[in-house]
N, C-alpha and C positions, 0 to 999 in steps of 0.2 A: 773459656777463656774470657779474663774476667781486666776491667782496665782500672791504671793504678792512675792516679796522682805520686811527679814528684817533686816532695820537699826539701830543702836544702838550708842545714843550718848557718847561718849568714854569721862570718870575724868581722863583719865592720858594727849589725850592734847586737850582737849572741842572741840574736832571736831566730824559729823557722819563718821560711820565707815558701812559698809553692811557686815550682820554678818557670812555668809555666809551659807546660807540656807534661804530655800524660804519654801511655805507653799503654797494648794489648800483654798481658802476661799469660801462661795457661798455668805456672806452680807459683804467682803470687802470694803475699799472704793472707789471710781474715783479717787482720787488723794490723793498724801502721807498727813498718818494722824496718829496723834499720836495714838498706843491704850487704852486710854484712853481717849480721846475725843470722838474714831470709836464708843467704847463698850461700854459707859456712860450711867448704866441705866440698861445694857448686860450684859448675862452671858460669858466670850471668849474662844471660842471653844479650843473643848482640848489642838488640834492637835498645836493650836496658842499656847497654855501655857505652853506645851511640847518645842517648841522650845526655849522660853520665858527667861528656866532655864538654855540654854546654856551659856558656858563663852567667850568672843567672845579676841579674842586678840588683840590691838591696830599696827596696820602696825607702826608708828615711834616713840613708843617703846619699841614695845616688850615686853609689860609684858601685860600679862591678869587680865581683869576683868572684873567681872558679870553687868551690870546695873539691876537696880531693881525697877529703878521709869516706873510704865510705860507711864507717860508724856513723858520719855526721850527713850521711847522706838516706832519706825517710823513702821506701812507697807503702802508698796508703791507700785503700779502695775508695774507687768512686758510687757514688749512684746509676753512671749511664756510661 
């Protein structure tokens, strides 16, 4: 099992942001990957699906947003 940070592409400022959450996954990628590409043809683990519903605050604009396109939501391996 490895820990992954969730990064989300922001529609407000067009850059990716750390969503402030991480998850432990059994079958995560070895490097940054979108949820859509890594889980193509497979079910997204429930713990990850739950985290993807959380809104994220853009640090540049201060606005909250929720990214619904799984091509723009990334799971990134962490060291811890």
